[in-house]
C-alpha positions in Angstrom: 21.7 -5.4 -8.2 19.7 -2.4 -9.5 21.5 -0.3 -6.7 25.0 -1.0 -7.9 23.9 -0.7 -11.6 22.6 2.7 -10.8 26.0 3.8 -8.9 27.9 2.1 -12.0 25.9 4.1 -14.7 26.3 7.3 -12.6 30.2 6.9 -12.3 30.8 6.3 -16.3 28.6 9.3 -16.7 31.0 11.1 -14.5 34.3 10.0 -16.3 32.5 10.8 -19.7 31.7 14.3 -18.8 35.1 15.0 -17.4 36.8 13.7 -20.8 34.5 15.8 -22.9 35.1 18.8 -20.8 39.0 18.6 -21.4 38.4 17.9 -25.1 36.1 20.9 -25.4 38.0 23.4 -23.7 41.4 22.5 -25.2 39.9 22.8 -28.8 37.8 25.6 -27.9 40.5 28.1 -26.7 42.8 26.8 -29.3 40.6 27.8 -32.0 38.8 30.8 -30.2 35.3 29.2 -30.6 32.9 30.5 -28.2 30.6 27.8 -29.2 33.2 25.2 -28.1 34.4 27.0 -25.2 30.4 27.5 -24.1 30.2 23.7 -24.8 33.0 23.1 -22.6 31.5 25.0 -19.8 28.2 22.9 -20.5 30.1 19.9 -20.3 31.9 21.3 -17.0 28.5 21.9 -15.4 27.6 18.2 -16.6 30.5 16.8 -14.7 29.5 18.7 -11.7 25.9 17.3 -12.3 27.1 13.7 -12.6 29.3 14.2 -9.4 26.1 15.4 -7.6 24.3 12.3 -9.1 26.7 9.8 -8.3 26.9 11.1 -4.7 23.0 11.4 -4.6 22.3 7.9 -5.8 24.6 6.4 -3.2 22.8 8.3 -0.5 19.4 7.7 -2.0 19.7 3.9 -1.9 20.3 3.8 2.0 17.2 2.1 3.8 14.9 4.1 5.9 16.0 4.9 9.3 14.7 6.7 12.6 15.4 10.1 11.1 14.3 9.3 7.6 11.3 7.3 8.2 10.5 7.7 4.2 13.9 6.8 3.1 16.7 9.1 1.4 15.2 9.4 -1.9 14.6 13.1 -2.1 18.3 13.8 -2.0 18.0 13.0 -5.7 15.6 15.8 -6.0 18.0 18.0 -4.1 20.9 17.1 -6.5 18.5 17.8 -9.4 17.7 21.1 -8.1 21.1 22.0 -7.8 21.8 20.7 -11.4 19.2 23.4 -12.6 20.5 26.1 -11.0 24.1 25.3 -12.5 22.3 25.3 -15.8 20.9 28.9 -15.8 24.1 30.5 -14.3 25.9 29.0 -17.1 23.3 29.8 -19.9 23.4 33.7 -18.5 27.1 33.7 -19.2 27.1 32.1 -22.5 24.4 34.6 -23.7 26.2 37.4 -22.1 29.6 36.7 -24.2 27.8 35.7 -27.2 25.7 39.2 -27.3 29.1 41.1 -26.5 30.7 39.3 -29.2 27.8 40.2 -31.8 27.6 43.7 -30.6 31.6 44.5 -30.8 32.4 42.3 -33.6 35.2 40.6 -32.1 35.0 37.1 -33.2 38.0 35.4 -34.4 37.3 31.7 -34.6 39.6 29.0 -36.3 37.8 26.2 -38.0 40.0 22.9 -38.4 39.8 19.1 -37.9 40.3 19.1 -34.5 37.4 21.4 -33.5 34.9 19.3 -35.7 36.4 16.1 -34.4 35.8 17.0 -30.9 31.9 17.7 -31.7 31.7 14.8 -33.4 32.9 12.6 -30.9 31.0 14.7 -28.2 27.8 14.1 -30.1 28.6 10.2 -30.0 29.3 10.1 -26.6 26.2 12.1 -25.6 23.9 9.5 -27.4 25.3 6.6 -25.9 25.2 8.0 -22.3 21.8 9.3 -22.9 20.5 5.8 -23.8 22.3 4.0 -21.1 21.0 6.4 -18.6 17.4 6.7 -19.8 17.3 2.5 -19.7 18.4 2.4 -16.0 16.5 5.4 -15.1 13.5 3.6 -16.1 14.3 0.5 -14.6 15.3 1.8 -11.3 12.9 4.9 -11.3 15.9 7.3 -10.5 15.1 11.0 -10.7 18.8 11.8 -10.6 19.6 9.3 -13.4 16.7 10.9 -15.4 18.0 14.3 -15.0 21.5 13.1 -16.1 19.9 11.6 -19.1 18.1 14.8 -20.0 21.4 16.5 -19.8 23.2 14.3 -22.3 20.2 14.3 -24.7 20.1 18.3 -24.6 23.8 18.2 -25.2 23.3 16.4 -28.3 21.3 19.1 -29.7 23.5 21.8 -28.4 26.3 20.3 -30.0 24.8 20.0 -33.4 24.1 23.6 -33.1 27.4 24.5 -32.5 28.8 22.1 -35.4 26.1 23.9 -37.6 27.8 27.4 -36.3 31.4 26.2 -37.1 30.2 25.4 -40.7 28.7 28.6 -41.3 32.1 30.1 -39.8 34.0 28.1 -42.3 32.1 29.7 -45.1 33.2 33.1 -43.9 30.5 34.1 -41.2 32.4 34.1 -37.9 29.2 35.7 -36.2 27.8 32.3 -36.6 29.6 30.8 -33.8 28.2 33.4 -31.3 24.7 32.6 -32.8 25.2 29.2 -32.0 26.2 29.7 -28.3 23.1 31.5 -28.0 21.3 28.5 -29.3 23.2 26.2 -27.0 22.0 28.7 -24.0 18.4 28.2 -25.1 18.7 24.4 -25.3 20.4 24.4 -21.6 17.5 26.8 -20.4 15.0 24.6 -21.8 16.6 21.6 -20.2 16.9 23.3 -16.9 13.2 24.6 -16.9 11.8 21.1 -17.4 14.0 19.4 -15.0 13.5 22.3 -12.2 9.8 22.1 -12.7 9.8 18.4 -12.1 12.3 18.6 -9.2 10.4 21.2 -7.2 7.2 19.2 -7.8 8.8 16.3 -6.1 9.9 18.4 -3.3 6.9 19.8 -2.5 5.1 16.4 -2.7 3.1 17.2 -5.8 1.7 13.7 -6.9 2.7 12.7 -10.4 -0.1 13.5 -12.9 -3.1 10.7 -12.8 -1.3 8.9 -10.0 -3.9 9.5 -7.5 -6.8 8.6 -9.7 -4.8 5.7 -11.2 -4.5 4.3 -7.4 -8.1 5.3 -6.8 -9.2 3.1 -9.5 -7.1 0.0 -8.6 -8.2 0.2 -4.8 -11.6 0.7 -5.5 -11.9 -2.2 -7.6 -10.7 -4.8 -5.0 -13.3 -7.2 -3.9 -14.4 -6.1 -0.3 -13.7 -2.5 -0.6 -16.9 -0.6 -0.1 -15.2 2.9 -0.8 -12.0 4.9 -0.7 -12.4 7.8 1.8 -9.1 9.4 1.8 -6.0 8.8 -0.7 -2.7 10.7 -0.5 0.2 10.3 -3.2 3.7 11.6 -2.4 7.0 11.0 -4.6 10.3 10.5 -2.8 13.0 9.6 -5.1 12.1 6.5 -7.0 9.3 5.5 -4.6 6.1 6.5 -4.6 4.2 6.4 -1.2 0.4 6.0 -1.1 -1.5 6.6 1.8 -5.2 5.4 2.0 -8.2 4.9 4.1 -10.8 2.4 2.7 -14.2 1.6 4.0 -15.1 -2.1 4.6 -17.9 -3.6 6.0 -18.2 -3.4 9.8 -19.3 -6.9 10.1 -16.3 -8.5 8.6 -13.6 -10.2 10.8 -10.2 -8.9 11.2 -9.0 -11.8 9.3 -11.0 -10.9 6.5 -10.3 -7.3 6.6 -6.4 -7.9 6.4 -7.0 -10.2 3.6 -8.8 -7.4 2.0 -5.7 -4.9 2.7 -3.4 -7.4 1.3 -5.2 -7.5 -2.1 -5.2 -3.8 -2.0 -1.4 -3.4 -1.7 -1.1 -6.4 -4.4 -3.3 -4.7 -6.8 -1.6 -1.2 -6.5 1.9 -2.6 -6.9 1.0 -5.1 -9.7 0.5 -2.0 -11.8 2.5 0.5 -9.9 5.7 -1.3 -8.8 7.3 1.8 -7.4 4.5 2.2 -4.7 4.6 1.6 -1.1 1.2 1.4 0.2 -0.2 2.4 3.7 -3.6 1.2 4.6 -6.1 2.0 7.3 -9.7 0.8 7.3 -12.8 2.7 8.4 -15.9 0.2 9.5 -19.2 1.1 7.4 -22.6 -0.2 8.1 -23.5 -1.5 4.8 -27.1 -1.7 3.4 -26.8 -5.7 3.1 -26.4 -6.0 6.8 -28.9 -8.4 8.4 -30.6 -7.5 12.0 -29.1 -10.3 13.4 -25.2 -9.2 12.1 -26.3 -5.5 13.2 -27.1 -6.8 16.8 -24.0 -9.0 16.8 -21.9 -6.2 16.0 -23.2 -4.0 18.9 -22.7 -6.7 21.2 -19.1 -7.2 20.1 -18.6 -3.5 20.6 -19.8 -4.0 24.1 -17.5 -7.1 24.5 -20.8 -9.0 25.4 -21.4 -12.6 24.5 -24.8 -13.2 23.0 -26.5 -16.0 21.3 -30.0 -17.6 20.2 -30.9 -14.2 18.6 -34.5 -13.8 17.3 -36.0 -11.3 15.3 -39.8 -10.8 14.2 -42.1 -8.2 13.5 -45.4 -7.6 15.2 -47.5 -5.3 13.3 -44.5 -3.5 11.7 -42.8 -3.0 15.1 -39.4 -4.9 15.2 -38.8 -7.3 18.1 -35.3 -8.7 18.9 -34.7 -11.0 21.8 -31.3 -12.9 22.6 -29.4 -14.8 25.3 -26.9 -12.7 27.2 -24.1 -14.4 29.0 -22.8 -12.7 31.8 -20.3 -14.2 34.6 -22.4 -16.2 36.8 -20.6 -14.7 40.0 -21.6 -11.3 39.3 -24.6 -10.0 40.8 -27.9 -9.8 39.2 -27.5 -5.5 39.7 -24.4 -5.8 37.7 -25.7 -8.0 35.1 -28.9 -5.9 34.6 -26.7 -2.9 34.1 -24.9 -4.5 31.3 -27.9 -5.7 29.5 -29.4 -2.0 30.0 -26.5 -0.6 28.2 -26.7 -3.1 25.3 -30.5 -2.7 24.9 -29.9 1.4 24.6 -27.5 1.1 21.9 -29.4 -1.3 19.9 -32.5 0.9 20.4 -30.3 3.8 19.2 -29.3 1.7 16.2 -33.0 0.5 15.1 -35.1 3.2 16.5 -36.7 3.9 19.8 -39.9 1.8 18.7 -37.9 -1.5 18.7 -38.7 -4.2 21.2 -35.7 -5.6 23.0 -35.6 -8.5 25.2 -32.7 -10.1 27.0 -32.4 -13.4 28.6 -29.6 -13.2 31.1 -27.8 -16.6 31.7 -24.4 -17.5 33.5 -21.2 -17.4 31.5 -19.2 -20.5 32.1 -16.0 -19.4 33.9 -12.8 -19.8 31.4 -10.4 -22.5 32.4 -12.5 -24.7 34.7 -10.9 -27.7 36.2 -12.4 -31.1 35.5 -11.9 -34.7 35.7 -13.5 -37.8 33.7 -16.2 -39.6 35.9 -15.4 -43.3 37.0 -16.1 -46.0 34.3 -19.1 -47.0 36.4 -20.8 -43.7 36.4 -19.9 -43.1 32.7 -21.8 -46.6 32.1 -24.9 -45.6 33.9 -25.1 -42.3 31.9 -24.5 -44.2 28.6 -27.1 -46.5 29.3 -29.8 -43.8 29.9 -28.7 -41.8 27.0 -29.2 -45.2 24.8 -32.8 -45.4 26.0 -33.6 -41.8 25.1 -32.0 -42.0 21.5 -33.8 -45.0 20.7 -37.1 -43.3 22.0 -36.8 -40.5 19.8 -37.0 -42.8 16.8 -35.2 -40.2 14.7 -31.7 -40.0 16.4 -29.3 -43.1 15.5 -25.9 -44.3 16.7 -24.9 -42.9 19.6 -21.3 -42.7 20.4 -18.3 -40.9 21.5 -19.9 -40.4 25.0 -17.8 -38.5 27.7 -18.7 -37.3 31.3 -16.7 -35.2 33.3 -17.0 -33.6 36.8 -16.5 -29.6 37.4 -17.0 -27.4 40.2 -20.0 -26.4 38.2 -21.4 -29.6 38.2 -21.2 -32.7 35.5 -20.6 -32.1 31.9 -22.1 -34.8 29.4 -20.8 -35.0 25.8 -21.9 -37.3 23.1 -22.3 -37.7 19.5 -25.4 -39.1 17.5 -26.6 -39.3 14.0 -29.8 -38.3 12.0 -31.2 -38.6 8.4 -29.3 -36.2 6.3 -32.5 -34.6 4.8 -33.7 -33.6 8.1 -33.8 -30.1 8.8 -31.6 -28.3 11.5 -34.5 -27.0 13.7 -36.2 -30.5 13.8 -32.9 -32.3 14.8 -32.1 -29.3 17.3 -35.6 -29.9 18.9 -35.0 -33.5 19.4 -31.6 -33.0 21.1 -32.9 -30.3 23.4 -35.7 -32.8 24.3 -33.1 -35.5 25.0 -30.8 -33.0 27.0 -33.9 -32.2 29.2 -34.9 -35.5 29.9 -31.2 -36.6 30.7 -31.2 -33.6 33.4 -34.4 -35.1 34.8 -32.5 -38.5 35.1 -29.1 -36.8 36.3 -29.9 -33.5 38.4 -26.5 -32.7 38.9 -25.8 -32.5 35.2 -24.9 -28.9 34.8 -24.4 -29.2 30.8 -25.0 -31.2 28.0 -22.9 -31.1 24.7 -24.7 -33.0 22.2 -23.2 -32.9 18.6 -25.7 -34.3 15.7 -24.2 -35.9 12.6 -25.8 -37.2 9.4 -26.4 -41.0 9.0 -23.5 -42.5 7.1 -24.2 -43.1 3.4 -27.0 -40.5 3.3 
C-alpha cells in the first residue's frame, strides 16, 4: 500500500539521518573541522525533520472525520514549516561561528582519512535517500516526503562544499573550512526559503500555479457543461480539493445532470489524480430552448401537470395553449387560481404580449382501485371495438383488449396496428375518433387508452 510505503521510506530516512549525524559529529569534533561540525548540526536538523516527517505522514494518512472534514493532510505542511524554522536557526549559528573564526583567525583543522571518508559516505547516502524520497513523494504526492527529499538533495551540495574546504585545508589554507561552513549555510538557507514558501502557500490555501486554469479547461470541455461559473482550488497534503459550480441547461432531467457531474469528476481525475471534486449545478436558460420546453419547465417549477401544448403565431404575436390537469375534487376557483399563477409566470418569461390559454381538466386520482369487468361485458366491448376498427379502413389487428371498472368509471385499454409509413398525426386522429365513438356506445366509459403500433412486416 502507498500509505505503508510512505511510512517505511520516512522511517528509513530517520535512521539514515541519525547515522550521519553521529558520524559527522564524531569526526568533526575529533579533527576540529567546523565544516564537519556544521554538517553534523545540519544532519541533526535533518534527523529532527525526518522524525517530524514520519509523525506527519502517519497522521496525514488518517481518513477524514467530523472535526477534520478535509482530512489531516495539512499536518505535513505544519511539519515542513517547522523544518524550515530549524533550517534558518541552524544556518544563523553556523554563519556566526564561521565569521568568528575568520575574524579571530582561530581555525585548527585536522584533515585525515576519517574526515574525508565520512563526507564521502554522507554524499552517497544523501544521493540514495534523495532519489528514493523523490520517487515516493511523486507517487504519493506527499509534501512532507518532498521536503525530506529537498533536505537530502541540499545535503549533497553542502557536503561537497565541505569536502572542497577540507581539500584546501590540506593544502595549507585552514580558513577554507570556515568559508565552506558559510557555503553550507547558504545552501541550507536556499533550501529553507524554497520549502518555506511552498509550505506557507499550502497553509494559506494558495492554489498550485496553473491548477485552476487546468481544471477549468477540463471541466468546460465536458459535453453538457454550458459554463464554469465558479471554481476554487485548495491543497491539503497530497489532496487537491476542487470546488466548482457549473451551468447546465435547465431543461435537462436530473438523471442527465447527474451523468454530466460524473463525467466532470472523471475528466478532472483522469488528468489530476490527486483531485477531489465537489460539484454544484446552476440551471441556465439556453438559447436553443424551444417554446414548448420553456413552458414545460415553468409548469414543472409550479408542480403542475400540463400536456397537449400548442404554439403558434398570429401576426407576430405568440400564442400558447395547453391542457392543465387539476385534482378533480378541487373547486373550480382553486383550479383557476393555479392556472392564473402559471399563466402569469409564462407571460413573465415571454413578455406581456403573449396570448396564454389554459384548458383545465381533471387529474386522475393516484392509486384508484379497479377490477376487471366480467367476461360477457368485455365481449360486448370487444365486438363494438372490432366494428369501429374495421370501419376506419386504416387501423388493423385489434388485440390486447382489457376493460376495468373504477370509482371514476370504466377504463378501456386496447392495442391496434397501422401502416408504418402513416404519420403520427393521422393515426392519432383515427384513434381519437374511435375513442369518441366508443364513448357514444358506452357512456359509462371514463377513459380510453389506445396504443397504436406499426403493422408487422412494414
